[in-house]
N, C-alpha and C positions, 0 to 999 in steps of 0.2 A: 429692833425690829426691822424687817426689810422695807424698802421704800414702797409705800402702798400704791400710789398713783403716779405714773410717769407722765409728764406733759407730752402732748401730741406734737409731732413735727408738722411741717407743711403738708398740704393735701397731696397725696401721691397721684401721679398720672395714671389714668385707667389702663388696665392691661388690654391686650389685643382682644377685640370683641369676638373675633372668629374663634379664638381659643375658648372663650366663655361659652359661646353657643355650641361648640362641639362637645364641651363637657356636659352641657344640659342635654344635648342629643343622646348622650350615653344613658341618661336616666330614661328617656323616652324609648330607646332601643331595648332596654331591659323589659319593656312591656310591648314588644313589637306587634303582637297579635291584636292588642287593643288599638295600637297606633295604626295598624293596617286597616282595621275596621273603621277607624275615624277617617282615614284617607278615602276609603270606598264610599262612606256616607257623604263626605264632603263633595266628592266628584259627582255622585248621583244627584244630590240635592241641587247643586249649582247648574249641572247640565239640564236638568228638568226646568229650572227657572229660566235658563237661557232660551228655551224654546218659546217662551211667552211673547217677546217682541216680534218674532217671526210670524207667529199665529195672529198677532194683532194686525200686522201689515196685510196678511191675507184677508182678514175680516174687513179691513178698510177698503181694499181693492174690490171686495164683493159688494160693498155699498155703491161704488161707482160715482161718477161725476154728474150723471144725468139724473134729473129729478124723477123720482118714482121708479128708478131702475135698480132697486135694491134686491140682491139675491139673498133673501132671508134664510133659506136652508143653509147656504154656505156660511152666512154670518153666525147663525146659531151653532153650526158644526165647529167652526174655529173657536168661538167663544167657549163652547163646552169643553173643548180640548184644553184651552187655556186654564179653565177652572180646575180640571182634572190634574194637569201637570203642576200647577201652583200648589194644589192641596197635597199632592205627593211630595213635592219639594219641601213643604212646611213640615210634613211628617218626618221626613228624613233629617231635617234640621233639628227637630226636637230630639230625635234619637241621638243625633250627633252631640248635642249639648249635654245630655245625660252621660254619654260615654266619656266626653272630655272632662266633665266634673269628676267622675270616678278615676280617670287616668291621672288628672292633676293632683287629686287628693292622695293617691298612692305614692306619687313621686314626692310630694311635700312630706308625707309621713316618712319616707325613706331618708330624705334630706335632713329632717329634724332628728331622726334617730342617729344618723351618721355624725351630725354636729354634736349631739349629746354624748355619743360614744367617744368622739374626739376629746371633748371636754374632760371626760373621766380619765383620759390618758395623759393629759397635759401636765407638765411639772408645776409645782407650787409657784415657781417664779412667774409664770404667765399670769396667774390670778393676782399676784402681788403687784403687777405692773399694768393691769387693765381694770377699768371700772366695771362693777357688776352690771350696771344699767346698760353699758355698751355691749357686754356679752349677751345679756338677755335680748337686746335689740336684734342680734343675729338670729336668735331662735324665733322671734315673733315678727317684727316688722319686715326684716329682709326676706325671710322665707315666705311670708304672706304676699309680698310684692312679686316674688317669683311665681307663686301660685296663681295670682291674678293674671300674670302674663301667659302662663301655660294654658289656663282654662279659657281665656278670652282672646288675648292678642294673637297667639299662634293659630287658633281656629279662624280668626278674622283674616289673618294674612293668607292662610291656605285658601279660604273661600274667595278672597279678593284676587289671588293669582289665577285661579281657574276662571273666574268671571272675566278678568282682563283678557286672557288669551282666547277664551271662547268668544267674547264680544268682538275681538279683533278679527278672528276668522270669519265671523258672520258679516262684519262690515266690509271686509275685502270681497266676500262673495256678492254682496249687494252692489257696492260701488267702490272700486279701487281708487278712483279719482278723489272722492271725498275723504278717503283715509289720509290723503296727503296733508290734510289740515293738522293732523296730530304730529306731523314731522316738525312742526314749530312749537306747539304747546307742550308736548311730552318732554323734550329735552330741557325746556325751561323748568318744568316741575321737578325733574330728576336732579338737575344741578342745584336748584334752590333747596331741595330736601337734603342732599348730601352736605351742603354748607351748614344747614341748621343742625344736622346730626352731630357734626364735629363741634359745634358751638354748645349744644345742649348737654351732651353726655357728661363732661366734667362737672357741670352744674348739678346733675342728679347724683353724681358720686359725692359731691360736697354736701348735698341735702341729706344723704344717708348718714354721713359722718356726723353732721351737726345734730341730727336726731338722736344718734347714739350718745353724744356728749350730753344732750339735754336729759335723756333718760338716766344716765349715770348721776348727774347732779341732783335730779329729783329723788332718786333712790337714797342718796347720801342725806339729803335734807329731811326726808320723811323719817329715816331711821334715827336722826338726831334731833327730833322735835323738842324733846324735853330739855336738852342742852341749849337749844336756841332760845326757848322761852325763859330758861333760868338766867341766861345772860342778857335777856332783852335785846336780842339781835335779829328780831323779826324784820325790821326795816333793812338791815344790812343784807340778810339773806334774800329778801324780796328784790333788792337792787341787783344782787348777783344773778338771781333768776331772770330778771328783766333783760340782763345782758345776754345770757344764754338763750333765752326765749327769742330775743330780737335776732340773734345770729341764725337760729333755726328758721324763724319766719322769713328773714331775708333770703336764706338759702332756698326755702320753699318757693318764695315769690319769684326769684330769678329763674329757677328751673321751670316752674309752671308758666311764667310769662313768656319766655322764649319758646317753650314747648307749645304753648297755645297759639303762638304766631304762625306756626307751620301750617296748620290746617286751613285757616281762612285764606292765607296767601296762595296756597296750592289750589284751593277752591276757586279763587278769582281767575287764575290762569286757565283752569279747566272750563270755566264759564265762557272764556273767550273763544274756546273751540266750538261751543254750542252756537255762538253768534256767527262764526265763520261758516259752520255747516248749514245754518239756515239760509245764508246769502248764496253760497255756491250751490246748495241743493235746489233753491228756487230757479237758478240759472239752468241747471241740468234738467229740471222738470220742463222748463219752457223749450229746451232743445230736445225734449222727448227721450232723454237718456236715462230717466228714472221715473218710476210711478209714484203716485202719492202714498200708496201703501208701503213701498220700499223705502221712501224717504222717511215715513213715520217710523218704520222699523229701525232705520239707520239712526234716527235721533234717539230712540229708546236705547239702542245698543251703545251709542256714544255716551249716554248718561251712565250706563252700566260699566262702560270702559273707563270713564274718568272718575266716577264715583268711588270705586275701590282704591284708585290711586290717591284720591283725597283722604279716604279712610286710612290707608296705610301711612299717609303723612301725619294724620291725627294720632295714630298709635305709635309713631316714632318716639315721642316723648316717654310713653309708657315702656317701650322697649329699652330706652336708655336707662330708665329707673330700674327695670328688671335686671339689666346687665350689671349696673352698678351694685345692686343688692346682691346679685349672684357672685360678683367678685369678692364682696366682703364675706359672704358665706364660705366661698372656696378658700379664701385666705385663712379663715379659721380652721377649715378642714385640713389645710396644708401646714398648719403649725407643727413643728417637730414635737413628737410626743416625748415623754420622759425617757431618757436613754434606756435601751434594753439592758437586761442583766447580762453580765459577761458570759462568754461561752463556758459552759461547765459550772455555772453558779449552783451552789448547793442550797437545799432546803433546810433551814435551821430546825433542829428538833432537840428536845431535851436540853433546852437552854439553861445554863447555870446563872447567867447574869453578871459575868466578870467583864466590865467595860473599861477600856483604856483609850485615851487620846495621847498621841505621841507627836510632838512638834507640829501641831495643826495650825495652818494659816488659812484664813478665809476672808473674803469681802464680797458683798452683793454686787458692788461695782469693782471691776478689775483694777481701777485706779485708786481704790480706797479700801485698804485692808482693815478689817474690824477685829479679827482674832489674830494674835501674833504668837507663834511658837508656843501654843498652849499644850500643857501636859496634864492629864487627869487620870486617876485610877479610882474606879468604884468597884470594890470587891463584891462578890455574890452576897445577897441578903442585907447589904448595907443601905442605910438611908443617907443619901448624899444631898445636901442642901446647897443651892447656888444663890448667893446674895450679891448685891452690889447696886450702885446707883443706876438710874434710868439711862439706857443707851450703852451700858457697859458690855453687852453681848450675851446676856443670860439666855434669852429666848433663842438667840442664834445657836447656842450650844445644843439646844433641843432639836432645832432644825437639822443640825449636822448628825446628831445621834439617830434620828429617824430617816436620814437620807432624803429629806425634802430638798436639801442642797448637798453637794459634795464639796469637800475641802479643796482649796487650791493646791495645797501641799500637806504633807504629813500623813498620818495613818490613824484610823479608828478601828479598834478591834473589839470583838465580842467573843468571849471564851477563847481568846488566843487567835481567832480567825478574823482577817480583815472583813469588815462589813461589805466592802466592795465585791467580795467573792461570794456573797450570799444573795439570794433573791430578795428583792425589795419587799415582796409580799410576806415572806416568812419573817423578815426582819421586823416589819411594822406590826405583824401579828404577835411578836414577842413582847410588845409594849401595850399597856393600857394607858390611855392619855386623857387628861382632863385639862381643858384650857380655861383661861380667864374669860374669854368670850364664849358663853354657853350657846349651844346649838341644839334645839329640839324641833322636831318636825310635826306636822299635823297628823295626829293619830292617837291611839290610846296610850296611857301611861305605861302599861305593860309593854306595848310595842316599842316605845322609846327606850325603856330600860333594857329590853332584850335585843336592841339594835345590833350589837356586835356578836351576839350569841343566839343564833336562830333556833337552836334546839333547847333553849333555856326552859326549865319547868317553872311553874308558878311558885313553888316553894323556894326555888333558887332566887327568883326575882325578889320575893318578899324578904329573904334573908339578907340580900344585898341592901334593900331599902331600910331594913332595920339597922344594919351596921352604919348606914349613912344618916341615921336619925330622921328619916323622911316617911317611914311606914305609917306612923300615927296620923300624919297630915293626909296621906293618901287615903287612908281608911275613913277619914272624916268627910271626904268628898262623896257626893250622892252615888256615884257608880264605882267608887274605889279605884282599883287598878284598870277598870274599863272606862274611866273618864277620858273623854276626848280633849286633847290639848289643842288650842288654837295654833295658828301658824307661829312658829318660833316660841310657843309657850307663853303667849302674851296674856293669857288669863290667869297666870300665877305670878308670884313675886320673883324678883331677881334671885334672892337667896334660895328660894325653893327650887328654882331652875338649876342653880348651882349644885344643890344637894342631889337632884335627880341625875345630873351628869356624873357626879361622884359615884352614885350607886351603880350607874351603868358601867363605869370603869371597874368597880369592885367585882362585877359579875363575870368579867373576862378571865379566861384561863391563861393569863400572861405571867411570865416570870419577872417582868419589870414594869414599873409604874412611873409615869411622868405626870407631875402636877405643876402646871404653869400658873402660879398665883391662883390656884383653883379655889381657895377659900377666901378670896378678896371680898366676896359679897355676903359673907356669913358673919354673924356676930361672934365675939370672942369666946363666949362660953360654948356655943355650938361648935366652933372651930376646934376647941380643945377636945371635945367629945369625939369629933371626927378623927382627929389625930390619933387618939387612943384606939378607936375602932380600926383605923387604917393600919396601925402597927400590928394589931392582932391578926387582921385579915391578910396582910402582906408579909407575914412571917416567912423568913428565908427567901424573900424576893428583893431584888434590887430596886430601890426607889430614888428618883430624882425629883427634888422639890425646889421650885423657884418661889421665893416668898419675899414680900416687903416687910411683913410683920416678923421681926427677928425673934420675938418671944415664942413663936410657934415651932421653931426649928432647934430649940435648945437640946433636944434629945437626939439630934442627928449624929450619926457616927463620924461624918466628915463634913465640914462646912467649907465650901470653896468661895473665896471672896474675889469677885471679878471686878476689875477696874481697867477701862480702856482696852478691853480685849485680852487682858492678861490675868492670870490667877496670881494675885499679889500676896495672899495669905491662905492657908488651909490648915484645918485641924478641928478638934471638937470645940464646943462652946467655951469650956473652962480654959482650955489652952489659948484660945484666941483672945479671951478677955484678959488673961494674964500677960499677953504680949503688949496690951494697951496700944494697939496699932489702929489700922483703918477700920477693922471690924468693930473694935471697941468703941470707936468714935461713932460709927453708924448705930450701934446698939444703944449707946448712952443718949444719942440725940433723940431717940424715940421715947425716952422716959424723962427728959428734962422738962 
């Protein structure tokens, strides 16, 4: 079997953030009219809100400094305008939030669809080398993180930018001298934020990676609970989980700790500006360079000016997380798909099932060859059995026949034509395949059996189920063929799941059949019945059977004995037993 999980290397350095943001912008631009509406709502909402401090200053000036000299009509007028503008601003903000939610959900839907579409085009090698939990993490956690950033962070940054520039213009109009205070505090905020950004971003990338590793480990352990309990390895697995969990927690802590430092630190710097404004503003008032109302407006604008800067610093950590998550998603999207069919590849039709392997060499690792100069011939309609010890390369032969992997050298032909000259789709549709690891999805039994043949009729499905000796069991269920199977068929036994997958393969109009230890979970008597039914159903069709129970392949036309990647013996059962060689020793060992 191919190596299932490859160890991770060191954490890669994050890619250029600008490149990631530009790629995210491509998703936003695809919905440019919604994005334009969001921009207009953002501008309108924030401009209306920026009028509030100015009107507040006018109201304060209308109160005056002399006791009893309040101009109430002016105060009420300016306060009424404040209420009106703030209400309109809130209404636009609400509409903006709804619009951004819809926009972000559309983008996330597209991203998930693109990731899933890419997964369907990736070669088998990718799934052999990556944990399932890590792949699922791309579809769930990483894209959810991007979604949160699109719906919240981008909106907040846009609003903050408008508020900052609008407040700055208003402050310059009120008192250019007081604005000089920010010449000291703003550079400090910017420099500190840039320093923290460079420090925090790799930490969030590491956090995403560690979460993916934890998800992959949990998926493994949950799927193997019975084995864990059978071997009393609960404490061992708990210890391993503690290590993975601690790594994930430490990664989360470091990322969140340094990310959380940014906001309070920038807030402290901004509060210094408020203290300086109060002091210098009082001096300017005494010099009659500014009114109390203008000073009040300036203070309010300064808070609006420094507040968004503080907010932008607070969401820097979230943006780092979103960029790291987006990088991981884009890395998956950019994985090379299964190589395209050669130019002029033919669609296989009227397949006879004459399969040959000529001097085939192959290794999952280029430095480690598993199959050495293998020659094989399976004539049409023949039952070819492949036997040998574990690790001999039996399943690898099937991977090569189906073009899940391509040989390093040599040639594989079907009906005299190299399989490399045929489309992968037509080649794989020429086979029906039943694996040792059963796979059933949540749905009715009928849907599971008709999975590979969408136009299958009820009587066709029932005939296949009868041939697989599973019809009687199905009819004993309350809803028969309409019974809903739980995820992966966990509400039925392993043997029954195996029979269902065999029936599913029987239903296909394929000229060739592959059984990879498909009867390993069936009792001996049922296995013999299936073998007899299989021979009747697959008459004149080429069959490849990988089996550990040698008693089940005695009627094979040709038995290939594989050892260390080479066919060391081949022939029918009687001929191989007469040789008294490796096959005979394997056969006899099962009955001693």
